[in-house]
ZAPATI-699658 format. One record per residue (C-alpha): y, z, x; residue in three letters. Coordinates in steps of 0.1 Angstrom, whole numbers, plus 2048, in hexadecimal, padded with zeros to 3 digits. Example, Ala and Ser with C-alpha at 12.3 -4.5 7.8 and 13.67 -1.06 7.14 Angstrom:
BEGIN
7D384E87Bala/7F5847889ser/
***
This chain:
BEGIN
86D615C4Fmet/84B61EC5Ehis/84463CC75leu/827644C8Ctyr/81F66AC8Ehis/81267ACAEval/80C69FCB6thr/81C6A8CD7leu/8126CDCD7gln/7F76D9CBFpro/7FC6FACACpro/7F9717CC4thr/7F4732CA9his/7D173FCA2ile/7C8747C7Fasn/7A274CC82gln/78B754C9Fval/766759CA1val/74F762CBEleu/72C754CC4gly/715741CDBlys/71C71ECCEphe/70E70BCECser/6EC71BCE9gly/6EF72CD0Bthr/6F5750D15lys/71A749D19val/730756CFDgln/74B73FCEEglu/766742CD4met/770729CBAval/79472BCB0leu/7A571DC91ala/7C9711C97arg/7D5706C75ser/7C36E4C73ser/7B16E4C95arg/7916F3CA2leu/7906FECC6glu/77270ACDBleu/77B720CF8ile/766734D11arg/76E74BD2Epro/76A73CD51asp/74D74FD62pro/75F74ED84asp/783755D7Cser/781765D5Agly/79B74ED4Dlys/79873ED2Aleu/78E719D2Bleu/792701D0Ethr/7726EED09val/77A6D9CEAleu/7966D4CD1thr/7916C1CB1his/7A96B9C94asp/7986BEC73val/7B66B0C5Ephe/7B46CEC47gly/7BF6F2C45thr/7A470AC53ile/7A3729C3Darg/78673CC4Cser/76C73BC67leu/74A74CC6Dala/72D749C85ala/70874AC7Aile/6E8748C8Darg/6C6741C7Dleu/6AA759C84thr/699750CA5gly/6B5739CB1ser/6CB73ECCFser/6E8729CC2lys/703731CAAasp/71071AC8Ftyr/734719C84ile/73C71DC5File/75E710C54val/771717C34gly/78E6FFC2Fser/7A46F0C14asp/78A6D4C0Fser/7776E6BF4gly/7586E3C09arg/7436FAC1Eleu/73D6EBC41val/7256F6C5Cile/72B6E8C7Eleu/7176E8C9Eglu/7256E4CC0tyr/7156C8CD4asn/71A6D1CF9pro/70C6B1D06gly/72569BCF4ala/7406B7CF3asn/7466B4CCEarg/7416C6CADphe/7256B7C97asp/7266BDC72arg/7046CAC67val/70B6D3C43ile/7276CBC2Amet/7246DAC07glu/73E6D4BECthr/7466F1BD5phe/76A6EDBC9gly/78B6DABC8lys/79F6D2BE6thr/7BE6E6BF0gly/7C370CBF5ile/7BE71ABD2arg/7B873EBC8arg/798736BB5thr/78971DBCEval/77272EBE8pro/77972BC0Dgly/791747C13gln/77575FC1Dtyr/755758C2Fleu/739771C36ala/719769C48ala/6F977EC48asp/6F378CC6Bpro/6CF780C69arg/6DA75CC62gly/6CA75AC40arg/6E7756C27val/70D753C25leu/72775AC0Bmet/747746C06val/761757BEFala/78274FBDFala/79F767BDCpro/797769BB7glu/778767BA2lys/76174EBB4his/746756BCDlys/729740BD9phe/70A74BBEDval/6F7731C01tyr/6D4736C11met/6CE726C33leu/6AC71AC3Ethr/69D6FFC55arg/68C6E0C47asp/66C6D0C55ala/67F6C1C72asn/68E6E3C7Bser/6B06D7C6Fval/6C86F0C5Fleu/6C66EDC39ala/6DA6FEC1Dile/6D0708BFAser/6E3701BDAser/6FF71ABD3pro/6F773BBC2ile/714747BAEglu/72176ABB1ala/741766B9Chis/753782B8Alys/77177AB74ala/79278CB77his/789797B9Bthr/79F795BBAleu/78E796BDCval/79F7A6BFAphe/7837A3C13asp/75F799C15cys/7457A1C30val/71F79FC34ala/70B7C0C3Aleu/6F07C3C54asp/6D27CBC3Fmet/6B87BFC57gly/69F7A8C46phe/6A37B9C24glu/6B57A7C08asn/6D879BC15pro/6F57AFC09val/71A7A6C09phe/7367BFC05ala/7577B5BF4cys/7777C8BF0leu/7827C0BCCglu/79A7C8BB0val/7917C1B8Casp/7B17BAB7Atyr/7A17B2B59gly/7A97D4B4Aglu/7CC7D5B59ala/7D97BEB3Eglu/7CF7D7B23asp/7DA7F6B37arg/7F97EBB4Bpro/80480EB52asp/7E481AB62glu/7DD813B87pro/7C27F9B8Fval/7A5806BA4asp/79A7F3BC4lys/7747F3BC8val/75B7ECBE3leu/73F7D7BD4thr/71D7CEBE2tyr/70E7ACBD8tyr/6E97A9BDFglu/6D6788BE1leu/6B278CBD5asp/69F775BEBleu/682773BD3gly/69676ABB4leu/6B2757BC6asn/6CB76CBB1his/6EA780BBAval/6F07A1BAAval/70C7BBBADarg/6F77D7BBDlys/7117F3BC1trp/7367F9BBCser/74C816BC4asp/77181EBC4thr/78481EBE5val/7A9823BEEasp/7C180CBDCarg/7D0802BFDasp/7AF7F9C0Eala/7B37D7C1Easn/7977D0C37leu/7717D4C3Aleu/75E7D8C5Aval/7387D5C58pro/7237EBC6Fleu/7027E1C80pro/6E27EAC6Egly/6BC7EAC73arg/6AE7CAC81ala/68A7D0C76leu/67B7E8C5Eval/6697FDC78asp/6827F8C94ala/69B811CA0val/6BB80AC8Dpro/6D87FACA1glu/6F080BC89gly/6F381BC67pro/6FD7FBC54ser/7187FEC3Agly/73D7F7C3Eval/75D807C4Aleu/778805C30val/79A803C40cys/7B780FC2Bser/7D981FC30lys/7D683AC4Basn/7B083EC47tyr/78F82FC51ile/772836C38thr/74D82FC3Dtyr/73D824C1Darg/71981AC14his/70381CBF6gln/6F283EBEFasp/70084EC0Fval/71E866C13pro/73F858C1Cala/751861C3Dhis/776860C42arg/78B861C61val/7B185FC65pro/7C1843C79ile/7D6850C96pro/7FA843C90gln/81B844CA1arg/83585EC97thr/83B85AC72pro/85B848C68thr/873851C4Dlys/86183CC33glu/83F845C40asp/830822C3Aarg/80E82DC49gly/7F8817C5Eval/7E07FBC54leu/7C37ECC68ile/7C87C6C6Bval/7AC7BCC83ala/78A7C9C8Fala/76D7C0CA6ala/74B7D0CA9val/7397D0CCBtyr/7147D6CCDlys/7017DDCEEser/6DF7EDCF6lys/6DB800CD5gly/6FE80CCD3thr/71E7FFCC5phe/743807CC0phe/75F7F8CAAval/7817EDCB7met/79C7EFC9Dleu/7C07E4C9Fgln/7DE7F0C89ser/7FA7DAC7Dglu/8107E6C9Aval/7F77DDCB5gly/7E77FECBCasp/7C17FCCC4leu/7A9816CBAtyr/78581CCC5lys/76E829CAAleu/74B835CB0thr/73183EC96val/71785AC9Aasp/6F9855C85tyr/6D5861C81glu/6BE846C73gly/6D2835C57asp/6E9853C51gln/70B856C60val/714879C6Dthr/736874C7Casp/75285AC82leu/76785FCA1cys/78884CCA7ile/7A084CCC4gln/7BE839CCFtyr/7B481FCE9phe/7D2809CF4asp/7EE7F4CE5thr/7ED7CDCE6val/7FE7B2CD1pro/7F67B2CADthr/7D879CCA7ala/7C9786C8Cval/7A778AC9Cgly/79679DCB8leu/777793CCCcys/7647A9CE4ile/750795CFDleu/73179ED10asp/74379AD31asn/7587B8D29gly/7777A6D1Ccys/78B7A9CFDleu/79C78ACEEphe/7BB790CD9val/7C5773CC3ala/7E977ECBEser/7FB77BC9Dglu/81B772CB0phe/81F769CD5gly/806762CF0asn/7E1769CEAhis/7D2781D04met/7B2787D16leu/7AC7AAD22tyr/7927BAD39gln/7847DBD2Fphe/78C7F3D4Cglu/77C810D3Agln/770818D16leu/786836D11gly/76A84FD15asp/77C862D30asn/79E85ED20asp/7B387DD18asp/7BD86ECF7val/7B3885CD9pro/79587BCC5gln/79487FC9Ftyr/774884C8Bhis/76B87DC67ser/766894C4Aser/74D88EC2Elys/768891C13ser/775872C03asp/793880BF0glu/7B486EBEFser/7C2880C0Casp/7AA898C1Cpro/7B7896C40leu/7DA898C4Fala/7E5878C62pro/7E387BC87thr/7FE871CA0val/7FB85CCC0leu/813853CDBglu/81282ECE7pro/80D829D0Carg/80980ED26glu/7E77FDD28leu/7CD815D36thr/7AB809D2Aasn/7B37E4D2Aleu/7C17CCD45ala/7CE7A9D3Dpro/7BC78DD4File/7C776ED3Dasp/7DE762D21glu/7DF743D0Bmet/803739D06glu/810736CE2ser/83172ACD4leu/82B73ACB2ala/841741CA0pro/857724CACleu/878729C9Bleu/891710CABasp/8916F6CC6thr/8AA6E0CD9thr/89E6C2CEEile/8B56BAD0Cleu/8B16AFD30asn/8C66CAD40leu/8B16CBD60ala/8B56A5D67asn/8906A0D67glu/87C681D5Casp/87668FD39thr/88B6A6D24pro/8846CBD20gln/87D6DDCFFval/8916FDCFCtyr/87F712CE2ala/884733CD0leu/862744CCCcys/853765CC2gly/85C783CADarg/86C7A4CB5gly/8677B1CD8ala/84F795CE0gln/86977ACDAser/874762CF6ser/889744CFEphe/87172BD0Clys/87770CD21val/85B6F2D1Bleu/8566D6D33arg/83E6B9D31his/8246BFD4Cgly/8056D3D57leu/80B6F5D63glu/8086FAD89ile/7FE71BD9Aasn/80C71DDBDglu/7F272FDD2ile/80172CDF5ala/81F71DE07val/821719E2Dser/83B708E43ala/82F6EBE59leu/83E6DFE7Apro/84F6BDE78gly/84C6A5E5Chis/8286A2E50pro/81C680E42gln/7FA687E33ala/7E26A4E2Dile/7BC6A8E25trp/7A36C4E22ser/77F6BEE2Cthr/75D6CEE2Elys/7486CFE4Eleu/7266C8E3Ethr/71C6B8E1Dala/70D6D8E10thr/72C6EEE16asp/73A6FADF5pro/75D6FEE02tyr/7746ECE1Basp/7776F8E3Fser/7956E4E4Dtyr/7B76DAE41ile/7C36BBE55val/7E86B3E56val/7F4692E65ser/81668DE74phe/82666EE82thr/816672EA5asp/7FF690EA2ala/7E56A2E8Dthr/7E36C7E84leu/7C16D6E7Cval/7C16F7E68leu/7A170CE62ala/79D71BE3File/79273FE3Egly/7A2760E33glu/7C1750E43thr/7C972DE4Cval/7CC729E72glu/7CE70CE8Bglu/7AF703E9Eval/7AB6EEEBDthr/7856EAEC0asp/77F6D5EA0ser/7786B5EB4gly/7946A3EA1leu/7AF692EB6leu/7D06A4EB3thr/7E668DEC8asn/7E4670EAFlys/7ED66CE8Apro/7D066CE72thr/7CA653E57leu/7AB662E47val/794680E4Cval/773681E3Agln/753695E3Cgln/73867AE3File/71267CE3Fgly/70069DE41pro/7166AFE5Aasn/72E697E6Aala/754693E69leu/767672E6Dval/78B66FE77gln/79E64EE74val/7BD648E89his/7D1628E92pro/7BB622EB1gln/799624E9Fgly/783640E92tyr/77365FEA0arg/75166BE93leu/74A68FE9Bile/72669CE96gln/71D6C0E8Fala/7136C5EB4asp/7366B8EBElys/728697ECAarg/74367DEC5val/741657EC0ser/75F641EBDglu/76861EEB3trp/78760AEBCarg/7965EBEACpro/79A5CAEBEpro/7B65C6ED7ala/7DA5C5ECAhis/7CF5D2EA8gln/7D25F4E99val/7C3605E7Aval/7DD607E5Fthr/7C8613E41his/7A7624E3Dala/791632E22val/76F645E24ala/756657E0Easn/73666AE16glu/72464BE24arg/73D62FE28gln/75C627E3Cleu/77460AE39val/791603E51leu/7AE5EBE4Bgly/7BD5DBE6Aleu/7E05CFE71ser/7D25ACE72ser/7C95AEE4Dgly/7A45B2E54glu/78C5CBE44val/7715DBE59val/7545ECE47tyr/73D608E54phe/720618E44glu/70C637E4Eleu/6EA62FE5Casp/6CA643E5Fala/6D5652E81thr/6F5660E73gly/70B646E84gln/72362EE74leu/71560BE76ala/72F5EFE75glu/7285D2E5Dphe/7265B2E72asp/73F5A0E5Darg/7645A6E57thr/77B598E3Cthr/79E58CE43glu/7B558AE25phe/7D3579E35gly/7EA594E28glu/7F35B7E34asp/7DD5D1E25ile/7F15ECE12thr/7D5602E04ala/7AF607E04leu/79861BDEDser/774624DEAleu/763637DCEala/74D654DD6leu/72964BDDEala/714650DBEpro/6FA66CDC1pro/6D965FDCFgly/6E763DDD9gln/6EF62FDFBgln/711622DF4arg/72C61BDDBthr/72C5F6DD3pro/7515EEDD2phe/76F5EFDE8leu/7935EBDDBala/7AC5DBDF2val/7D25D9DEBgly/7E55BDDFCleu/8095B6E03ala/808597DECasp/8095AFDCEser/7E45ACDC7thr/7C65C3DC7val/7A35B7DCDarg/7815C5DC7ile/7695BFDE4ile/7435C2DE3ser/7325DADFBleu/70E5D1DF1glu/6F95C4E0Epro/6F35A1DFEhis/718599DF9asn/72A5B2E0Ecys/7505ADE11leu/750591DF7asp/76D592DDEala/762599DBBleu/78259DDA7ala/7A859BDACmet/7C55A9D98gln/7E959ED9Cala/8035BAD9Bleu/8285BCD95ser/82E5CBDB7asp/81D5D3DD8val/8025EEDD4pro/80A60DDE7ser/7E9620DE0ser/7C761BDD0leu/7AD632DC3cys/78A629DB5leu/77C646DA1val/76064CD88glu/76B65ED69met/75566CD4Dala/76A663D30asp/75F659D0Darg/773639D09glu/755624D13thr/735638D0Dasp/72F65ED09pro/71465FD23his/721647D3Dleu/73E649D56thr/75A62FD5Athr/764622D7Cleu/78A61FD7Dtyr/7A060FD96leu/7C2621D98tyr/7DD60DDA8thr/7FE61CDB3gly/81B604DB8leu/83A606DCDarg/850604DAFasn/842625DA1gly/829615D88val/805622D85leu/7EB609D78ile/7C8614D6Carg/7AD5F9D69thr/7895FDD61ser/76F5EDD79val/74E5DFD6Dasp/7325F2D7Ehis/71D5D3D83val/7355B5D89ser/7535C8D95gly/76A5B5D7Dgln/78A5C6D72leu/7945CCD4Eala/7A85E2D36glu/7C75E7D4Athr/7DE605D42arg/801608D51thr/818626D54arg/83962BD66phe/83864BD7Aleu/85964CD8Dgly/87063BDA5ser/85B641DC4gln/83C62DDD0pro/81D63CDC1val/80464EDD9gln/7E1655DCBleu/7C9670DD4cys/7A7679DC7arg/7A369DDBBval/78C6B1DA5val/7936C3D84thr/7796D5D6Fasn/75E6C9D86gly/7656A4D81val/77A68BD95pro/79F686D8Dala/7BC673D9Cval/7DC682DA9leu/7F9669DA8ala/818672DBDleu/83A662DB6ser/85B672DAFser/84668AD9Barg/821692D9Fpro/809686D83trp/7E568ED7Dleu/7CC676D6Cser/7AE68BD61tyr/79268DD48val/7976A7D2Ctyr/77E6AAD10gln/76E689D19ser/78F676D18arg/7A566AD35thr/7C8678D35arg/7E7673D4Bleu/80068FD4Dala/81B69AD66pro/8196BAD7Aleu/8356D3D75ala/83D6D4D9Atyr/8546C5DB3glu/84D6A3DC4ala/8306A3DDDleu/82E68DDFCval/80868DDFEtyr/7EB6A1DEFala/7C66A4DEEgly/7A96B8DDFala/7A56DCDECphe/7866F2DE8arg/784716DF2ser/774735DE5glu/793743DD3pro/79E71FDC8cys/780709DC0ala/7946ECDB2glu/7B66EDDC3gly/7CE6D5DD3leu/7DB6D5DF7val/7FC6C4DF9ala/81C6BDE0Dile/83E6C3DFFala/85F6C8E12asp/84D6CCE34asp/8376E8E26thr/8126EBE20leu/80B6F5DFCarg/7EA700DEBile/7EC6FADC6leu/7D66FEDA7asn/7DA6EBD86val/7D6702D68glu/7D06FCD43arg/7C66D8D43leu/7CD6C8D21gly/7ED6DCD1Bthr/8096C2D18pro/8256DBD1Dleu/82A6F7D35asn/840715D2Dgln/85A72BD3Eala/865748D29ala/88475ED28val/87D77FD15pro/894787CF8leu/89C7A8CE6gln/89879ECC1cys/88A781CADthr/89F762CB6pro/8AC74EC99arg/8C0731CA6arg/8CD722CC6thr/8EB70CCCEile/8F26FACEEhis/9156F9CFEhis/9186D5D0Apro/9326DBD25val/9246FAD36his/8FF6F5D2Fasn/8FB717D20gln/8E6721D02phe/8F3739CE8val/8D874BCD5val/8DA764CB9tyr/8BE77DCB2glu/8B8791C92thr/89D7AAC89asp/8967BDC6Ahis/88D7E2C6Fleu/8747EBC54pro/87B810C56asp/8A180CC54gly/8B8810C36thr/8CF7F3C2Dpro/8F37FDC31gly/8EB81CC47ser/8FD81EC69ala/8E5839C76thr/8C582AC6Aasn/8CC805C68pro/8B57EBC58ala/8C17CFC6Etrp/8C97C9C93thr/8D87A9CA1ser/8E779CCC1cys/8F677DCD0leu/8F0772CF3arg/8F7755D0Cile/8DA748D21ile/8DB732D3Fasn/8BE71AD39pro/8BA711D5Eleu/8B8735D6Cser/8AC746D4Cgly/8C6761D50glu/8DA771D34thr/8FF770D3Eser/90D781D1Ftrp/900794D01met/9127A3CE3his/9017BDCCCgln/90D7BCCA8phe/9167DBC95asp/8F97F0C87pro/8E97E1C68asp/8FA7C0C6Eglu/8E47A1C6Fala/8ED77EC7Bala/8E2762C64phe/8F3743C70gly/906734C8Emet/91A715C96gly/92D706CB3leu/94F6F9CA6val/96D6E9CB7ile/98C6EFCA1phe/9A76D5CA2ser/9C16EEC99ser/9BE701CBAglu/9DC700CD1ala/9C86FDCF1thr/9C26DBD00glu/9A76D2D01pro/99B6E8CE5ala/97E6FECF0ser/960702CD9pro/95B722CC5leu/93C733CBAile/93C73EC96leu/921756C8Bval/91975FC67gly/90E783C62ala/90779CC47ala/9077C2C44arg/8EE7D5C2Fgly/8D97B6C26phe/8BD7BCC0Eser/89E7A6C10gln/8957AFBECthr/8B57A5BDBthr/8C178DBF5gln/8E379EBF3lys/8F97AFC0Dser/9147CAC0Dleu/92B7B3C21ala/92A791C33ala/93F785C50phe/947768C66ile/94B771C8Btyr/96075ACA1ala/95975ACC6phe/96A746CE2arg/95A73BD03phe/96A746D23asn/97372CD3Eala/950728D4Dasp/93D72CD2Cgly/92A74BD37thr/93A764D1Fthr/948765CFCleu/968777CF0glu/96A783CCCleu/989774CBBleu/985783C98his/96D78DC7Clys/97277FC59thr/96378EC3Aglu/955774C21val/944774BFFasp/921768C08glu/90C768C27ile/91574AC3Epro/8F373BC47arg/8FD718C53val/91C70FC68ile/9246EDC76ile/9446DBC83pro/9556C4C6Aphe/9746B0C70gln/9846C9C88gly/97A6E7C71arg/95B6FAC68ala/9446F2C4Bleu/932711C40val/915714C28gly/914737C18met/8FA73ABFCgly/903720BE2pro/92671DBEFleu/932701C07leu/953709C18arg/96A6FBC32ile/97B714C49tyr/99770FC62asp/99F727C7Fleu/9BA740C7Agly/9C9759C92lys/9BA778C80arg/99E769C6Blys/98E749C5Fmet/9A3737C45leu/991728C26arg/99C704C1Flys/9836F7C06cys/965702BF1gln/9496F2BDDser/930702BC5arg/91B6E3BBFala/8FB6EFBD1ile/8E16FEBB9pro/8D171ABCFasn/8D9720BF3ser/8E470AC10ile/8CC70AC2Dval/8D66EBC42thr/8F66D6C46leu/8FC6B5C57gln/91D6A2C57ala/92767FC61val/94B675C5Agly/955682C38ser/931682C2Carg/91D6A3C2Aile/8F76A5C28ile/8ED6C7C19ile/8CA6D6C19gly/8C46EEBFDasp/8AA70ABFEleu/8976FCBE0gln/8A76DCBD5glu/8A36C5BF2ser/8C06AFC00ile/8E26A9BF2his/8FC690BFDphe/92069BBF9ala/94268CC02leu/96169EC0Ctyr/98268EC00arg/99F69CC14pro/9B868DBFBgln/9AC6A5BDFglu/99D6BEBF8asn/97C6BDBE4arg/9576BBBECile/9426A9BD3ala/91C6A3BD2val/91467EBCAphe/8EF67BBD2ala/8D0691BD3asp/8AA68FBD5asp/89268BBB8thr/8796A5BC5leu/87F6CBBC9pro/8796D1BEEarg/87C6F3C00trp/8906E7C1Eile/88D6F7C40thr/89B6DCC57ala/8AE6BBC55thr/8BA6A1C6Dhis/8D2683C67leu/8C2663C73leu/8DF64CC69asp/8FC64AC51tyr/8E6647C33asn/8C4655C3Fthr/8B9679C44val/898688C4Fala/88D6AAC42gly/8716C3C43gly/8686DFC2Aasp/856700C2Carg/8366F1C1Ephe/8316DAC3Cgly/83F6B9C2Easn/8526A1C43leu/867687C31phe/88266DC35val/89C666C19leu/8B664BC18arg/8D4645C03leu/8D3621BF5pro/8EC60BC07thr/8FD5FFBE7glu/904623BDCile/91062DBFEser/929610BFFgln/934617BDClys/93C63BBE4ile/94E632C04asp/963617BF3asn/96D62DBD5asp/991634BDDala/998647BBCthr/97965EBBDgly/96F656B99asn/94C64EBA3leu/94A66EBB7leu/958686B9Ctyr/951676B7Ahis/930664B7Dglu/915672B65lys/8F9685B75gly/8D567AB74tyr/8B668FB71leu/8CA6B0B70gln/8D96A8B92gly/8F1690BA3ala/8F866DB95ala/8E665CBB2asn/8C4662BC1lys/8B765FBE4leu/89B647BECthr/87C655BFEpro/87363FC1Cleu/857654C2Dala/843673C26his/828685C3Aphe/8176A6C38tyr/8136B9C5Aval/8056DAC4Cgly/81E6F3C59asp/8426FEC52thr/85B6E7C64ile/8746FBC78thr/8896E0C89ser/88F6BAC8Aleu/8A16A6CA4gln/8A2684CB5arg/89A682CD9ala/88E66ACF4thr/86F67AD03leu/866661D1Fval/87A64CD37val/88362AD27gly/874634D05gly/884632CE3arg/892650CD0glu/878661CBBval/87B67CCA0leu/86D69DCAEval/8636B9C97tyr/8576DDC9Dthr/8436F4C87thr/841719C82leu/81E71CC91leu/82870CCB2gly/8216E7CACala/8376CCCB9ile/8346A8CADgly/847687CACala/84C66BC94leu/850649CA7ile/86062CC94pro/84B60DC92leu/8615EEC98thr/84A5D1C91ser/8365C7C72lys/8185BFC88ala/8165E3C95asp/8195F0C72val/7FC5DAC65asp/7E75E2C84phe/7EA608C81phe/7E6608C5Bgln/7C65F4C5Ethr/7B960AC7Aleu/7C262AC67glu/7AF61DC49thr/790616C5Ehis/791638C6Eleu/79364AC4Darg/77063DC46ser/76163BC69glu/76E65DC75ala/772673C55pro/781696C5Bpro/7686AFC68leu/76C6C9C4Ccys/76A6B0C30gly/78F6ADC27arg/79868AC1Dasp/7B267FC37his/7CA66DC20ile/7C868AC07thr/7D06A3C22tyr/7EF68FC2Earg/7F968DC09ser/7F56B1C00thr/8166B4BEDtyr/824690BECval/810670BF3pro/813666C17val/82B649C1Clys/834632C39ala/825649C54val/807640C6Aile/7F365EC75asp/7F0659C9Bgly/7DA678C9Easp/7C1666C88leu/7C5646C9Ccys/7BD658CBCglu/79B662CAEgln/79163ECB5phe/788648CD9ala/76E660CCBleu/75B646CB6leu/739638CBFala/739617CD1thr/72C604CB2ser/747612C9Cala/761608CB5lys/7545E5CB7asp/7545E2C91gly/7785EDC8Eile/7825D7CABala/7725B8C9Bglu/7855BEC7Basp/7A65C2C8Eleu/79E5A3CA4asp/7A25B7CC4arg/78B5C8CDEthr/7855EDCDDpro/7985F0CFEgly/7B65DFCEFglu/7B65F6CD2ile/7B3615CE8ala/7D0607CFElys/7E6602CDFlys/7E0625CD3ile/7E6634CF6glu/80661FCFAasp/81562ECDAmet/813650CE9arg/81C649D0Dthr/839631D07met/84C648CEFtyr/83E66BCF2ala/82467ED07phe/
***
């Protein structure tokens, strides 16, 4: 077995965010770390929305990020701390749209270790030095300079180690151009071993780098609160004689208090406003902070662990702080990072749920919220905690959000909407921000306007009136025997003085020349000048125009006789007919011209589709005008053509590629590259789009041309991050569409659907899945689909931290069960469990003992009362039995059965229920008043977390001890384990692939496939006496037989679900996995030895030609816990498109293929089986 791994949806969680000017311009940008991916985003200056500029997989775990700018520079560099054991400094190259590695310095071992630096990064505000620190002991300081060529250079590491020291935070102080100073929040546990009964002090320590001696010393240290958790550096003095921008020093954030600390100055302390104290009075901690500087002033934005924002201002005189002032600001989702932009926006990288971008409406200066000021005392509790009342947003207004699936807890892949591709039904979020999401493959569409049209429109265009107009002026709609002209303004209204013929159908409308408009109809064309002068052309007698195409300077007409007539704009602004026509002898079915290149008279090629299932490239150059240059045979008659220049990187980073898109009547789209000089066709790509003939339209996305393909579903081929992509639109079928440009919608679409005019906008290019969310009450844990009524049953459970286990008045748990209609998103029924009861497992079971015919499925829910997370024990445990009503929209409680352990896994098994409860495996049957226990096994070492069953065989996933194969023998009514794994794996998800093979995932991010050897399987099945099952001697302190590992792969995140699914029409089944941080991936089986050899060789080349950006060895990363086996990393293979041309040629020569064939092979692996 060999598998090919592709990522369908990258992780959506953000674990690090840093703000800077990475392009070297005045525009601020943010670099996000999403587990193993770096992403550069910036706000759109027009709409304010966040745009993703670049995404790059570093094949390593990103631990920390920082930005640094050298003195005198206008560009920020990106410092990355990862699990590679190396310090990496990156530079964003806006010309090539990529991250370039400037410096890579090795300092430790790979992996995330407590003594290997990389967890903390601190950069000097003046860009001179940086510190990289480990959670324990080790710290390195590096000096940054420029060499003789003005290239960034780094010094040898300067050690700042201290044994027996734990670091909780590390920041760089703003000391101007004096010696750089770093502040660390530390605990020295060296003396704790000798004095275990005495509390260990937490200290704030200053480390100073002496620039003259190149030596780091511990300059100052002082005790702070034991629960201090975060440091926030304040601005300082830029120059010695300059007015200070701030007092320097740090804010020490601890439980309930903010304290200003600095060497040789008095401390200032202010209480943190908090919500009404709870019974346990847990206090409040600050988890995120951002400092904003502007025109000699600054303020600090702080956020607590419950999401409350606070604005803190500092009054100072010179270098001395006189007062701290804090006030409640607003409440937003809890963040892992905050960024305040110069355009007045606040970016919140949420810990769970969608990431938000807010606009500052006001700064809280005129707010009636109380302000609290500091005192100069620094005793343990000098001030009483203050109380705040949360409110709706007052100072902030949301303007954009980045959708996130994290945490992604469970998924089900089904095609309940009868679409081309299945939908992913996912449980996401935590607490009140939880949701049931429906994910569909396709780009999100924003519907701006919908207007009814008279009759049945056939085509639609929007056009400018002059070449210099920034926006379109007319929308032209063609009917069977008429044309409707609409003027675009504040409203869209019909006009009659446009000069266009309205009593005939229109084939093409195009703005041509400086200020003319051409309309093509079956009886010829009509050229309308700006002064309303009109010139017309008519075809020869007994012929009509059937097809037409035009650009800014050229016009081509296809006649019913099979002839092509070519016109070109002359110096007088008239269309001059070329004195030669070409007759093909076949009916013309499609025509296409590319846009005229800037500064050139014409585009050199014309594409003609003919009824003999061919497409031909015709020259339009004066010396060989209308001569055939190339021909391509097709599988069906072409229905539409589109020649378009695209700036992708598959050929050369600085050149565009001329593509010919061919839509066929059988629903197939063909993309072929056209040679700019000879017009020859090469590198054909094919994709089936739908059952309807494909209609192609040229549109614009992100300022560059794209192609909209209309079939039974609309598709968009566009360039994203220098690569050509094809994705469906999450919208209904369109009859015709075209580009639309207006002031509120600069890159929109005007389309026809269901006899209505629609103005649309494509949002979030590059996002493979669009989302529709149903809000939930608590954290969802698992979902089950009712196959007959197409309803989803979801149970939700939340822990209340201030509750008391076992208390009915102050419960520690809340839980509910609900039924959701996936098509309408409505909750048809919900059941609230008793106070302090929590649901932990659920299953859909059909009992053969039921008297009803046919037997209706029951929902069994495992629950516990008074569960303690510390001891993992409960006061009582139950199994609830619910029955569906006739239409499946509600549930009726049959009975509630008390059991010994918490039922966490419930599945159907031979007409009964198989229940995993702790280490116990039981079989239950349905009774009239309670569940009836029929069989029990205690052979599982720890706790059962997953169950699969096929026939009498049971596959058990243990919490710590991997997979066990067991067999139920009804003759003896016994369950016996006969095979297990050789490795201890912390199982989180399993899926049965066949009778002997199971796939699994663990909490450390490992995907694996295990198989029971065939001879052992046959021996167990043929054992009539059960002697082999019961009496065979165990091996390696486990079962007598061991499972064989077939495949292993590290994905870097906790696996939450596994299932088989067919993701594309006509594709094979693939194994789809989801992870806690919102990633979705697939493992595609490779069926031929030739494919395996090809991709293994390609992967080997790419490991050397395209090494990971942050210095992590690729094969080591994918083998973090267990050596990678029998899995090809498709994400690495897709890096082939980013290589230089020489590197591509070298790899292609070794593989005995062309670079285009390799790129096509890689693309086919994704498009044929996934998306």
